[in-house]
BAMAR-234489 format. One record per residue (C-alpha): residue in one letter; x, z, y. Coordinates in steps of 0.05 Angstrom, whole numbers, plus 5000, padded with zeros to 4 digits. Each point is the difference from the previous one (the first is absolute). Example, Ala and Ser with C-alpha at 12.3 -4.5 7.8 and 13.67 -1.06 7.14 Angstrom:
<node residu="A" xx="5246" zz="5156" yy="4910"/>
<node residu="S" xx="5027" zz="4987" yy="5069"/>
This chain:
<node residu="M" xx="5000" zz="5000" yy="5000"/>
<node residu="D" xx="5022" zz="4989" yy="5071"/>
<node residu="C" xx="4980" zz="5001" yy="5073"/>
<node residu="G" xx="5040" zz="4996" yy="5064"/>
<node residu="I" xx="4997" zz="5073" yy="5020"/>
<node residu="L" xx="5075" zz="5011" yy="4987"/>
<node residu="R" xx="5019" zz="4937" yy="5039"/>
<node residu="S" xx="4956" zz="5005" yy="5062"/>
<node residu="L" xx="4970" zz="5047" yy="5052"/>
<node residu="Y" xx="4929" zz="4999" yy="5029"/>
<node residu="V" xx="4998" zz="5037" yy="5067"/>
<node residu="K" xx="4934" zz="5012" yy="5034"/>
<node residu="A" xx="4988" zz="5003" yy="5075"/>
<node residu="N" xx="4996" zz="5077" yy="4997"/>
<node residu="G" xx="5068" zz="5006" yy="4965"/>
<node residu="Q" xx="4975" zz="5011" yy="4930"/>
<node residu="I" xx="5036" zz="4964" yy="4943"/>
<node residu="L" xx="4948" zz="4981" yy="4948"/>
<node residu="C" xx="5007" zz="4969" yy="4932"/>
<node residu="D" xx="4979" zz="4930" yy="5020"/>
<node residu="D" xx="4950" zz="4957" yy="5038"/>
<node residu="D" xx="4945" zz="5003" yy="4947"/>
<node residu="F" xx="4968" zz="5054" yy="4957"/>
<node residu="G" xx="5065" zz="5038" yy="5004"/>
<node residu="E" xx="4986" zz="5016" yy="5073"/>
<node residu="Q" xx="4971" zz="5066" yy="4977"/>
<node residu="I" xx="5068" zz="5023" yy="4975"/>
<node residu="L" xx="5041" zz="5033" yy="5055"/>
<node residu="L" xx="5074" zz="4997" yy="4984"/>
<node residu="G" xx="5027" zz="5030" yy="5064"/>
<node residu="T" xx="4994" zz="5002" yy="5076"/>
<node residu="L" xx="5051" zz="4979" yy="5051"/>
<node residu="G" xx="5025" zz="5060" yy="5039"/>
<node residu="Y" xx="5032" zz="4968" yy="5060"/>
<node residu="E" xx="4955" zz="5036" yy="5050"/>
<node residu="A" xx="5030" zz="5066" yy="4978"/>
<node residu="E" xx="5073" zz="5022" yy="5008"/>
<node residu="E" xx="5005" zz="5024" yy="4928"/>
<node residu="G" xx="4953" zz="4948" yy="4969"/>
<node residu="P" xx="5016" zz="4965" yy="4934"/>
<node residu="G" xx="5044" zz="4938" yy="5004"/>
<node residu="I" xx="4997" zz="4940" yy="4955"/>
<node residu="D" xx="5047" zz="5029" yy="4948"/>
<node residu="D" xx="4958" zz="5063" yy="4995"/>
<node residu="I" xx="4936" zz="4960" yy="4990"/>
<node residu="L" xx="5028" zz="4952" yy="4948"/>
<node residu="D" xx="5025" zz="5058" yy="4958"/>
<node residu="N" xx="4940" zz="5046" yy="5006"/>
<node residu="E" xx="4957" zz="5025" yy="4943"/>
<node residu="N" xx="4954" zz="4939" yy="5004"/>
<node residu="Y" xx="5055" zz="4950" yy="4992"/>
<node residu="R" xx="5032" zz="5042" yy="4944"/>
<node residu="H" xx="4931" zz="4999" yy="4966"/>
<node residu="I" xx="4998" zz="4923" yy="5006"/>
<node residu="R" xx="5070" zz="4993" yy="4970"/>
<node residu="D" xx="4986" zz="5049" yy="4944"/>
<node residu="S" xx="4934" zz="4965" yy="4983"/>
<node residu="F" xx="5029" zz="4931" yy="4997"/>
<node residu="G" xx="5057" zz="5028" yy="4958"/>
<node residu="R" xx="4948" zz="5023" yy="4949"/>
<node residu="G" xx="4964" zz="4933" yy="5003"/>
<node residu="E" xx="4939" zz="5032" yy="5033"/>
<node residu="P" xx="4964" zz="4983" yy="5066"/>
<node residu="P" xx="5014" zz="5056" yy="5051"/>
<node residu="W" xx="4926" zz="5009" yy="5018"/>
<node residu="P" xx="4960" zz="4967" yy="4943"/>
<node residu="D" xx="4932" zz="5003" yy="5033"/>
<node residu="V" xx="5028" zz="4966" yy="5062"/>
<node residu="C" xx="5053" zz="4954" yy="4972"/>
<node residu="T" xx="4955" zz="4967" yy="4949"/>
<node residu="R" xx="4951" zz="4982" yy="5056"/>
<node residu="C" xx="5053" zz="4974" yy="5048"/>
<node residu="A" xx="5008" zz="4925" yy="5012"/>
<node residu="L" xx="5076" zz="5007" yy="5003"/>
<node residu="F" xx="5009" zz="5035" yy="4933"/>
<node residu="R" xx="5029" zz="4956" yy="4945"/>
<node residu="P" xx="4990" zz="5032" yy="4931"/>
<node residu="R" xx="5031" zz="4942" yy="4962"/>
<node residu="Q" xx="5060" zz="4990" yy="5046"/>
<node residu="P" xx="5067" zz="5030" yy="4980"/>
<node residu="P" xx="5022" zz="5054" yy="5049"/>
<node residu="G" xx="5039" zz="4975" yy="5059"/>
<node residu="P" xx="5061" zz="5033" yy="5031"/>
<node residu="D" xx="4997" zz="5065" yy="5040"/>
<node residu="L" xx="5029" zz="4969" yy="5063"/>
<node residu="L" xx="4986" zz="5061" yy="5043"/>
<node residu="K" xx="5052" zz="5039" yy="4960"/>
<node residu="S" xx="5050" zz="4947" yy="5020"/>
<node residu="R" xx="4979" zz="5004" yy="5073"/>
<node residu="I" xx="4968" zz="4932" yy="4998"/>
<node residu="I" xx="4929" zz="4989" yy="5026"/>
<node residu="D" xx="4972" zz="4933" yy="4983"/>
<node residu="K" xx="4942" zz="5006" yy="5049"/>
<node residu="I" xx="4974" zz="5050" yy="5051"/>
<node residu="Q" xx="4927" zz="4989" yy="5016"/>
<node residu="I" xx="4981" zz="5031" yy="5067"/>
<node residu="E" xx="4929" zz="5008" yy="5023"/>
<node residu="S" xx="5015" zz="4992" yy="5074"/>
<node residu="S" xx="4928" zz="5010" yy="5020"/>
<node residu="L" xx="4936" zz="5024" yy="4967"/>
<node residu="A" xx="4958" zz="4970" yy="5056"/>
<node residu="C" xx="4965" zz="4933" yy="4990"/>
<node residu="A" xx="4947" zz="4963" yy="5040"/>
<node residu="L" xx="4975" zz="4962" yy="4939"/>
<node residu="K" xx="4950" zz="5031" yy="4951"/>
<node residu="C" xx="5014" zz="4966" yy="4934"/>
<node residu="P" xx="4950" zz="5024" yy="4947"/>
<node residu="S" xx="5052" zz="5018" yy="4946"/>
<node residu="C" xx="5048" zz="5037" yy="5046"/>
<node residu="S" xx="5006" zz="5077" yy="4999"/>
<node residu="N" xx="5022" zz="5001" yy="5073"/>
<node residu="L" xx="4938" zz="5035" yy="5028"/>
<node residu="M" xx="5000" zz="5053" yy="4946"/>
<node residu="Q" xx="5073" zz="5015" yy="5011"/>
<node residu="L" xx="4991" zz="5004" yy="5076"/>
<node residu="R" xx="4947" zz="5053" yy="4989"/>
<node residu="T" xx="5037" zz="5042" yy="4948"/>
<node residu="R" xx="5075" zz="4994" yy="5015"/>
<node residu="K" xx="5039" zz="5046" yy="5045"/>
<node residu="G" xx="5059" zz="4983" yy="5042"/>
<node residu="P" xx="5019" zz="4940" yy="5044"/>
<node residu="V" xx="4961" zz="4935" yy="4995"/>
<node residu="H" xx="5062" zz="4961" yy="5023"/>
<node residu="F" xx="5067" zz="5013" yy="4967"/>
<node residu="P" xx="5043" zz="5032" yy="5055"/>
<node residu="L" xx="5059" zz="4959" yy="5023"/>
<node residu="T" xx="5043" zz="5062" yy="5000"/>
<node residu="W" xx="4984" zz="5011" yy="4926"/>
<node residu="L" xx="5020" zz="4929" yy="4982"/>
<node residu="R" xx="5066" zz="5007" yy="5037"/>
<node residu="A" xx="5014" zz="5066" yy="4966"/>
<node residu="L" xx="4983" zz="4972" yy="4932"/>
<node residu="L" xx="5045" zz="4939" yy="5009"/>
<node residu="R" xx="5056" zz="5043" yy="5027"/>
<node residu="D" xx="4993" zz="5048" yy="4941"/>
<node residu="L" xx="5001" zz="4942" yy="4950"/>
<node residu="S" xx="5060" zz="4969" yy="5033"/>
<node residu="Q" xx="5040" zz="5064" yy="5004"/>
<node residu="K" xx="4986" zz="5014" yy="4926"/>
<node residu="R" xx="5023" zz="4928" yy="4985"/>
<node residu="Y" xx="4935" zz="4973" yy="4971"/>
<node residu="Q" xx="4994" zz="4925" yy="4991"/>
<node residu="V" xx="4932" zz="4974" yy="5021"/>
<node residu="G" xx="4979" zz="4932" yy="4975"/>
<node residu="S" xx="4937" zz="4991" yy="5042"/>
<node residu="I" xx="4953" zz="5036" yy="5046"/>
<node residu="E" xx="4927" zz="4980" yy="4997"/>
<node residu="F" xx="4947" zz="5018" yy="5052"/>
<node residu="C" xx="4934" zz="5008" yy="4964"/>
<node residu="G" xx="4951" zz="5054" yy="4981"/>
<node residu="Q" xx="4927" zz="5020" yy="5008"/>
<node residu="G" xx="4999" zz="4979" yy="5073"/>
<node residu="E" xx="5023" zz="4940" yy="5040"/>
<node residu="P" xx="5076" zz="5005" yy="5011"/>
<node residu="L" xx="5000" zz="4964" yy="5067"/>
<node residu="N" xx="4951" zz="5051" yy="5029"/>
<node residu="H" xx="5060" zz="5045" yy="5012"/>
<node residu="P" xx="5006" zz="5003" yy="5076"/>
<node residu="A" xx="5076" zz="4992" yy="4998"/>
<node residu="F" xx="5008" zz="4953" yy="4941"/>
<node residu="P" xx="5059" zz="4960" yy="5030"/>
<node residu="D" xx="5038" zz="5065" yy="5007"/>
<node residu="L" xx="4991" zz="5013" yy="4926"/>
<node residu="L" xx="5032" zz="4933" yy="4985"/>
<node residu="G" xx="5056" zz="5015" yy="5049"/>
<node residu="A" xx="5014" zz="5067" yy="4966"/>
<node residu="I" xx="5008" zz="4966" yy="4933"/>
<node residu="R" xx="5046" zz="4946" yy="5028"/>
<node residu="D" xx="5043" zz="5053" yy="5034"/>
<node residu="V" xx="5014" zz="5039" yy="4936"/>
<node residu="Y" xx="4988" zz="4949" yy="4943"/>
<node residu="P" xx="5012" zz="4932" yy="5033"/>
<node residu="H" xx="5003" zz="4962" yy="4934"/>
<node residu="T" xx="4940" zz="5033" yy="4965"/>
<node residu="R" xx="4942" zz="4952" yy="4990"/>
<node residu="I" xx="4937" zz="5016" yy="5039"/>
<node residu="R" xx="4931" zz="4981" yy="4974"/>
<node residu="I" xx="4935" zz="5006" yy="5040"/>
<node residu="I" xx="4931" zz="4995" yy="4967"/>
<node residu="T" xx="4948" zz="4991" yy="5055"/>
<node residu="N" xx="4930" zz="4974" yy="5013"/>
<node residu="G" xx="5029" zz="4961" yy="5059"/>
<node residu="N" xx="4948" zz="5021" yy="5052"/>
<node residu="H" xx="5055" zz="5013" yy="5050"/>
<node residu="D" xx="5042" zz="4965" yy="5052"/>
<node residu="F" xx="5064" zz="4978" yy="4965"/>
<node residu="D" xx="5047" zz="5004" yy="5060"/>
<node residu="R" xx="4977" zz="5069" yy="5021"/>
<node residu="K" xx="5003" zz="5031" yy="4931"/>
<node residu="I" xx="5063" zz="4967" yy="4971"/>
<node residu="G" xx="5038" zz="4998" yy="5065"/>
<node residu="G" xx="5049" zz="4946" yy="4980"/>
<node residu="Y" xx="5027" zz="5036" yy="4939"/>
<node residu="F" xx="5017" zz="4962" yy="4936"/>
<node residu="V" xx="4955" zz="5019" yy="4941"/>
<node residu="E" xx="5022" zz="4974" yy="4932"/>
<node residu="E" xx="4930" zz="4997" yy="4971"/>
<node residu="T" xx="4932" zz="5000" yy="5034"/>
<node residu="I" xx="4936" zz="5001" yy="4959"/>
<node residu="V" xx="4936" zz="4987" yy="5038"/>
<node residu="S" xx="4935" zz="5015" yy="4964"/>
<node residu="I" xx="4947" zz="4948" yy="5019"/>
<node residu="D" xx="4944" zz="4996" yy="4948"/>
<node residu="G" xx="4965" zz="4936" yy="5019"/>
<node residu="A" xx="5009" zz="4935" yy="5037"/>
<node residu="R" xx="4942" zz="5009" yy="5050"/>
<node residu="Q" xx="4975" zz="5057" yy="5043"/>
<node residu="D" xx="4933" zz="5006" yy="4965"/>
<node residu="T" xx="5031" zz="5010" yy="4931"/>
<node residu="Y" xx="5061" zz="5039" yy="5023"/>
<node residu="E" xx="4960" zz="5053" yy="5035"/>
<node residu="K" xx="4958" zz="5016" yy="4939"/>
<node residu="Y" xx="5058" zz="5042" yy="4974"/>
<node residu="R" xx="5045" zz="5007" yy="5061"/>
<node residu="I" xx="4944" zz="5033" yy="5041"/>
<node residu="N" xx="5016" zz="5000" yy="5075"/>
<node residu="G" xx="5057" zz="4952" yy="4988"/>
<node residu="R" xx="5011" zz="4934" yy="5037"/>
<node residu="F" xx="5021" zz="4941" yy="4959"/>
<node residu="D" xx="5029" zz="4962" yy="5059"/>
<node residu="K" xx="5043" zz="5059" yy="5021"/>
<node residu="A" xx="5027" zz="5010" yy="4929"/>
<node residu="I" xx="5017" zz="4925" yy="4994"/>
<node residu="E" xx="5035" zz="5003" yy="5068"/>
<node residu="F" xx="5042" zz="5059" yy="4975"/>
<node residu="L" xx="5016" zz="4962" yy="4936"/>
<node residu="T" xx="5020" zz="4939" yy="5041"/>
<node residu="R" xx="5043" zz="5039" yy="5048"/>
<node residu="S" xx="5034" zz="5036" yy="4942"/>
<node residu="A" xx="5017" zz="4934" yy="4966"/>
<node residu="R" xx="5028" zz="4969" yy="5064"/>
<node residu="S" xx="5041" zz="5062" yy="5017"/>
<node residu="Q" xx="5024" zz="5026" yy="4933"/>
<node residu="M" xx="5007" zz="4940" yy="4953"/>
<node residu="P" xx="5054" zz="4963" yy="5041"/>
<node residu="R" xx="5041" zz="5064" yy="4997"/>
<node residu="G" xx="4994" zz="5005" yy="4924"/>
<node residu="G" xx="4937" zz="5042" yy="4995"/>
<node residu="T" xx="4943" zz="4991" yy="4951"/>
<node residu="V" xx="4928" zz="4997" yy="5025"/>
<node residu="I" xx="4944" zz="5007" yy="4949"/>
<node residu="W" xx="4925" zz="4990" yy="5008"/>
<node residu="K" xx="4966" zz="5048" yy="4952"/>
<node residu="Y" xx="4930" zz="4977" yy="4981"/>
<node residu="I" xx="4960" zz="5048" yy="4956"/>
<node residu="L" xx="4950" zz="4960" yy="4958"/>
<node residu="L" xx="4929" zz="5027" yy="5013"/>
<node residu="R" xx="4930" zz="4974" yy="4987"/>
<node residu="S" xx="4995" zz="4984" yy="5074"/>
<node residu="N" xx="5061" zz="4955" yy="5004"/>
<node residu="D" xx="5011" zz="4967" yy="4932"/>
<node residu="T" xx="4966" zz="4932" yy="5008"/>
<node residu="D" xx="5042" zz="4939" yy="4986"/>
<node residu="S" xx="4991" zz="4976" yy="5072"/>
<node residu="E" xx="5024" zz="5066" yy="5030"/>
<node residu="I" xx="5059" zz="5005" yy="4953"/>
<node residu="S" xx="5018" zz="4929" yy="5019"/>
<node residu="E" xx="4993" zz="5015" yy="5074"/>
<node residu="A" xx="5046" zz="5061" yy="4994"/>
<node residu="Q" xx="5053" zz="4956" yy="4968"/>
<node residu="R" xx="4992" zz="4948" yy="5056"/>
<node residu="I" xx="5009" zz="5054" yy="5053"/>
<node residu="A" xx="5060" zz="5030" yy="4963"/>
<node residu="A" xx="5033" zz="4931" yy="4997"/>
<node residu="T" xx="4987" zz="4988" yy="5074"/>
<node residu="I" xx="5032" zz="5066" yy="5019"/>
<node residu="G" xx="5055" zz="4992" yy="4948"/>
<node residu="V" xx="4999" zz="5070" yy="4970"/>
<node residu="S" xx="5050" zz="5018" yy="4946"/>
<node residu="R" xx="4946" zz="5016" yy="4950"/>
<node residu="L" xx="4924" zz="5003" yy="4993"/>
<node residu="W" xx="4982" zz="5055" yy="4950"/>
<node residu="F" xx="4932" zz="4996" yy="4967"/>
<node residu="V" xx="4990" zz="5071" yy="4973"/>
<node residu="H" xx="4949" zz="5020" yy="4948"/>
<node residu="G" xx="4955" zz="5054" yy="5029"/>
<node residu="H" xx="4982" zz="5062" yy="4960"/>
<node residu="G" xx="4944" zz="5033" yy="5040"/>
<node residu="E" xx="4925" zz="4989" yy="5001"/>
<node residu="M" xx="5007" zz="4938" yy="5044"/>
<node residu="R" xx="5051" zz="4966" yy="4956"/>
<node residu="S" xx="4993" zz="4926" yy="4983"/>
<node residu="E" xx="4966" zz="4984" yy="4935"/>
<node residu="R" xx="5020" zz="4927" yy="5001"/>
<node residu="F" xx="5075" zz="5014" yy="5001"/>
<node residu="S" xx="5025" zz="5061" yy="4964"/>
<node residu="Y" xx="5059" zz="5027" yy="4961"/>
<node residu="Q" xx="4970" zz="4969" yy="4938"/>
<node residu="N" xx="5004" zz="4929" yy="5027"/>
<node residu="A" xx="5060" zz="5010" yy="5046"/>
<node residu="L" xx="5020" zz="4926" yy="5001"/>
<node residu="A" xx="4930" zz="4972" yy="5016"/>
<node residu="I" xx="5008" zz="5000" yy="5076"/>
<node residu="P" xx="5002" zz="4929" yy="5028"/>
<node residu="V" xx="5070" zz="4995" yy="5031"/>
<node residu="T" xx="5017" zz="4945" yy="5050"/>
<node residu="Y" xx="5054" zz="5035" yy="5042"/>
<node residu="P" xx="5067" zz="5007" yy="4963"/>
<node residu="N" xx="5016" zz="5069" yy="5028"/>
<node residu="V" xx="4941" zz="5034" yy="4966"/>
<node residu="K" xx="5011" zz="5059" yy="4954"/>
<node residu="V" xx="4945" zz="5034" yy="4960"/>
<node residu="E" xx="5008" zz="5075" yy="4997"/>
<node residu="S" xx="4960" zz="5058" yy="4971"/>
<node residu="H" xx="4986" zz="5071" yy="5022"/>
<node residu="P" xx="5052" zz="5046" yy="4967"/>
<node residu="S" xx="4945" zz="5032" yy="4958"/>
<node residu="Y" xx="4993" zz="4935" yy="4960"/>
<node residu="N" xx="5073" zz="5002" yy="4981"/>
<node residu="R" xx="5000" zz="5067" yy="4965"/>
<node residu="N" xx="5021" zz="4970" yy="4934"/>
<node residu="S" xx="5045" zz="4946" yy="5027"/>
<node residu="L" xx="5073" zz="5000" yy="4980"/>
<node residu="S" xx="5052" zz="4990" yy="5054"/>
<node residu="L" xx="5065" zz="4970" yy="4975"/>
<node residu="N" xx="5041" zz="5006" yy="5064"/>
<node residu="G" xx="5074" zz="4985" yy="4993"/>
<node residu="V" xx="4998" zz="4956" yy="4938"/>
<node residu="G" xx="5033" zz="4933" yy="5009"/>
<node residu="A" xx="5029" zz="5018" yy="5068"/>
<node residu="A" xx="5056" zz="4952" yy="5021"/>
<node residu="S" xx="4981" zz="4951" yy="4945"/>
<node residu="L" xx="5028" zz="4930" yy="4996"/>
<node residu="V" xx="4957" zz="4938" yy="4999"/>
<node residu="S" xx="5012" zz="4926" yy="4992"/>
<node residu="G" xx="5049" zz="4964" yy="5045"/>
<node residu="P" xx="5075" zz="5010" yy="5007"/>
<node residu="L" xx="4996" zz="5061" yy="5045"/>
<node residu="S" xx="4930" zz="5030" yy="5006"/>
<node residu="I" xx="4967" zz="5069" yy="5000"/>
<node residu="V" xx="4930" zz="5026" yy="4986"/>
<node residu="W" xx="4990" zz="5073" yy="5020"/>
<node residu="I" xx="4937" zz="5035" yy="4975"/>
<node residu="D" xx="4977" zz="5056" yy="5046"/>
<node residu="T" xx="4937" zz="5018" yy="4961"/>
<node residu="L" xx="4968" zz="4981" yy="4935"/>
<node residu="V" xx="4934" zz="5034" yy="4983"/>
<node residu="A" xx="4956" zz="4987" yy="4939"/>
<node residu="H" xx="4927" zz="5016" yy="5014"/>
<node residu="P" xx="4944" zz="5016" yy="4950"/>
<node residu="N" xx="4958" zz="4943" yy="5029"/>
<node residu="R" xx="5049" zz="4951" yy="4968"/>
<node residu="T" xx="5039" zz="4983" yy="5064"/>
<node residu="L" xx="5072" zz="5008" yy="5021"/>
<node residu="S" xx="5025" zz="5018" yy="5070"/>
<node residu="L" xx="5068" zz="4969" yy="5013"/>
<node residu="S" xx="5042" zz="5003" yy="5063"/>
<node residu="G" xx="5071" zz="4987" yy="5020"/>
<node residu="W" xx="5044" zz="4945" yy="5028"/>
<node residu="A" xx="5041" zz="4940" yy="4976"/>
<node residu="G" xx="5056" zz="4958" yy="5028"/>
<node residu="S" xx="5053" zz="4950" yy="4984"/>
<node residu="V" xx="5061" zz="4977" yy="5038"/>
<node residu="D" xx="4996" zz="4927" yy="4977"/>
<node residu="R" xx="4927" zz="4985" yy="5013"/>
<node residu="R" xx="4946" zz="5018" yy="5049"/>
<node residu="C" xx="4948" zz="5032" yy="4956"/>
<node residu="S" xx="4926" zz="4996" yy="5016"/>
<node residu="D" xx="4971" zz="5028" yy="4936"/>
<node residu="L" xx="5012" zz="5032" yy="4932"/>
<node residu="R" xx="4972" zz="4976" yy="4934"/>
<node residu="L" xx="4983" zz="5058" yy="4955"/>
<node residu="R" xx="4983" zz="4995" yy="4926"/>
<node residu="I" xx="4974" zz="5063" yy="4966"/>
<node residu="G" xx="5009" zz="4995" yy="4925"/>
<node residu="E" xx="4974" zz="4933" yy="4976"/>
<node residu="A" xx="4948" zz="4992" yy="5056"/>
<node residu="P" xx="5004" zz="4939" yy="5047"/>
<node residu="P" xx="5046" zz="5011" yy="5060"/>
<node residu="T" xx="4972" zz="5026" yy="5065"/>
<node residu="R" xx="5025" zz="4979" yy="5068"/>
<node residu="I" xx="5016" zz="5059" yy="5046"/>
<node residu="P" xx="5013" zz="4979" yy="5072"/>
<node residu="L" xx="5057" zz="5033" yy="5039"/>
<node residu="E" xx="4962" zz="5011" yy="5065"/>
<node residu="I" xx="5014" zz="5071" yy="5022"/>
<node residu="A" xx="5053" zz="5012" yy="5053"/>
<node residu="R" xx="5053" zz="5049" yy="4975"/>
<node residu="P" xx="5047" zz="5005" yy="5060"/>
<node residu="E" xx="5036" zz="5059" yy="4968"/>
<node residu="I" xx="5022" zz="4955" yy="4943"/>
<node residu="K" xx="5031" zz="4950" yy="5047"/>
<node residu="Q" xx="5033" zz="5056" yy="5038"/>
<node residu="V" xx="5031" zz="5032" yy="4939"/>
<node residu="H" xx="5013" zz="4935" yy="4962"/>
<node residu="P" xx="5010" zz="4945" yy="5052"/>
<node residu="V" xx="5030" zz="4956" yy="4946"/>
<node residu="F" xx="4929" zz="4980" yy="4980"/>
<node residu="G" xx="4983" zz="4977" yy="5071"/>
<node residu="N" xx="4925" zz="5002" yy="4989"/>
<node residu="E" xx="4956" zz="5055" yy="5030"/>
<node residu="T" xx="4935" zz="4976" yy="4969"/>
<node residu="C" xx="5019" zz="5019" yy="4929"/>
<node residu="G" xx="4949" zz="5053" yy="4980"/>
<node residu="F" xx="4942" zz="4999" yy="4952"/>
<node residu="D" xx="4943" zz="5049" yy="4987"/>
<node residu="V" xx="4946" zz="4976" yy="4952"/>
<node residu="L" xx="4945" zz="5022" yy="4952"/>
<node residu="L" xx="5001" zz="4959" yy="4936"/>
<node residu="P" xx="4958" zz="4997" yy="4937"/>
<node residu="D" xx="5033" zz="5037" yy="4942"/>
<node residu="P" xx="5000" zz="4950" yy="4942"/>
<node residu="R" xx="5027" zz="5048" yy="4948"/>
<node residu="P" xx="4956" zz="5028" yy="4944"/>
<node residu="P" xx="4973" zz="5070" yy="5015"/>
<node residu="E" xx="5044" zz="5032" yy="4947"/>
<node residu="A" xx="5065" zz="4970" yy="5028"/>
<node residu="R" xx="5054" zz="5051" yy="5016"/>
<node residu="S" xx="5047" zz="4955" yy="5037"/>
<node residu="I" xx="5000" zz="4946" yy="5054"/>
<node residu="R" xx="5044" zz="4939" yy="4992"/>
<node residu="M" xx="5011" zz="4962" yy="5066"/>
<node residu="Q" xx="5039" zz="4937" yy="5015"/>
<node residu="F" xx="5016" zz="4979" yy="5072"/>
<node residu="E" xx="5023" zz="4934" yy="5029"/>
<node residu="L" xx="5011" zz="4985" yy="5073"/>
<node residu="G" xx="4963" zz="4939" yy="5027"/>
<node residu="R" xx="5014" zz="4942" yy="5047"/>
<node residu="P" xx="5074" zz="4991" yy="5010"/>
<node residu="G" xx="5022" zz="4982" yy="5070"/>
<node residu="R" xx="5044" zz="4941" yy="5020"/>
<node residu="D" xx="5057" zz="5038" yy="5032"/>
<node residu="R" xx="5049" zz="5035" yy="4954"/>
<node residu="P" xx="5032" zz="5058" yy="5037"/>
<node residu="P" xx="5076" zz="5003" yy="5003"/>
<node residu="F" xx="5038" zz="5032" yy="4943"/>
<node residu="A" xx="5017" zz="5060" yy="5044"/>
<node residu="R" xx="4928" zz="5023" yy="5001"/>
<node residu="R" xx="4994" zz="4993" yy="4925"/>
<node residu="A" xx="5064" zz="5039" yy="4991"/>
<node residu="Q" xx="4973" zz="5054" yy="5046"/>
<node residu="L" xx="4939" zz="5008" yy="4955"/>
<node residu="L" xx="5045" zz="5006" yy="4939"/>
<node residu="E" xx="5038" zz="5056" yy="5033"/>
<node residu="T" xx="4938" zz="5035" yy="5028"/>
<node residu="F" xx="4963" zz="5005" yy="4934"/>
<node residu="K" xx="5060" zz="4996" yy="4953"/>
<node residu="L" xx="4968" zz="4940" yy="4966"/>
<node residu="R" xx="5027" zz="4954" yy="4948"/>
<node residu="Q" xx="4972" zz="4931" yy="4985"/>
<node residu="P" xx="4926" zz="5016" yy="4985"/>
<node residu="P" xx="4956" zz="4971" yy="4946"/>
<node residu="S" xx="4954" zz="4943" yy="5016"/>
<node residu="R" xx="4939" zz="5045" yy="4997"/>
<node residu="L" xx="4988" zz="5075" yy="5006"/>
<node residu="T" xx="4962" zz="5034" yy="4944"/>
<node residu="L" xx="4978" zz="5071" yy="5016"/>
<node residu="E" xx="4968" zz="5044" yy="4948"/>
<node residu="V" xx="4968" zz="5066" yy="5020"/>
<node residu="R" xx="4979" zz="5053" yy="4950"/>
<node residu="L" xx="4938" zz="5041" yy="5016"/>
<node residu="T" xx="5004" zz="5074" yy="4985"/>
C-alpha cells in the first residue's frame, strides 16, 4: 500500500498540516508554530507522534487510520510502498491553501462548511510562509514543487504576488503550480512572476453551461485569465492547462468540440477532460469508457478524479533513459500507470541527435502500433540536454491496454518517426555519447515491465 503522505505536505490557511486534500483532511498531523517564539518547527512536526505512527503503520503493512485511509481518493492499496522522502529531507510537493475564501459556490465544494467551522486565518499569512520557507531552507530541505490549491480560491489571497515573491526569494528553482478558477485579473494577481504550471478550471465552453456548476463564475473572465496565462507563461517555458470536468451540463459533442476549438485558438499546453465523480458527473463519458470522448485537438488528455485510480498501478522509473531506434536516440518515461479500466497512462519525452522527431510509434505486445505525437514543450530537457535541440519533445497520453486481464507484464517497443533532412555534426552526436555513456544502440527498444 502507498500514499504520498511521506513525500508531501498539505498546509491549510490556518497553519494546520493535514493528511491530504481529500477524506484525509480530518487527520491533523501538526500545526505550524511560527506565530509563537517557542512554537514547533518543521523538524519537530515531521518527527512527532503522528508521523511516527504513519511510519510504524506502513512498516507493518497497515493503513495508519483504516477508517479514513480506505475512503481516501489518494490511498493506493495495491501500490508498493514508495520512499519516505521526508526522512531524507526531501519534499516532493508542498500544497498550500493560500486562501479559504471563494466567490464561487460550486455544489460539490466544502468551502462554505469549512468557513463556518474552521478557526484561524482565512488567508495564509505572508509572515508564516516566509518563516516556513526559511525554516525549510535552514534545515536543508529540498522542495520539488509548491502548489497553491485547497478548499478556497488561491488567488483570493489579498497579497498573492507577495507569496510568489517569497518562494522565489528562498527557493528560486522550485516549481510553482497554481490551480485556480480563473475569475481574476491575471496581471494584478500574478504580478509578472513566472509560474511553471497554471491549471485553470473552466467546466464548459459557454456561459450558460459553465455557470451550472461554477455558480457566480464568469466564463469570459476565466477564458481571459487562461489566455493571458498562455501568452505570459508559455513563452518562458511554463505549462498552461485548461481543466474541464465532464458534467451532464457540458458533455454534448458540440460543446466538447467548441472547447477544443477555443483551446486551439488560445494555444494552451493541454486541455484536460476530467471524469467527474459527484452527483452532476457526466453519464455519457465516464471512467468506464475513458477513450470515447471525440478528440479533434491534439493537445487533449483524458484524466480521472483520483478516486477512480485507487487500484491503478504506477510504474514510475521503469525504462528511464531507455534507447530507441536511430543511431543516437533516447526515450525517457516519466510515468507509466496501468488502470483497472483497461487503459494505460504514459508520459515522458524523446529525442535524437540525427533527426527531428515529430512522433513515437509504440507497439504494446503484438498489438498494432500506435502513433504518439511529440507535441508538448519540455524546455527543461533542451536546457539540460541541448544536444537534442528540440524543445517540443514531450508526450502525455492515455492509451487502450491491449493485454489480457491476467497479464503480469507490459512489453513495449518504441521507434522514433519522421527523420529530418539535416544530419547534425559529429560533435553533437559525440556529446550525446558522453552525456549518457551510450554505446551503439539496437535498432529498436524493447522494454518489459513486470507488475507486482
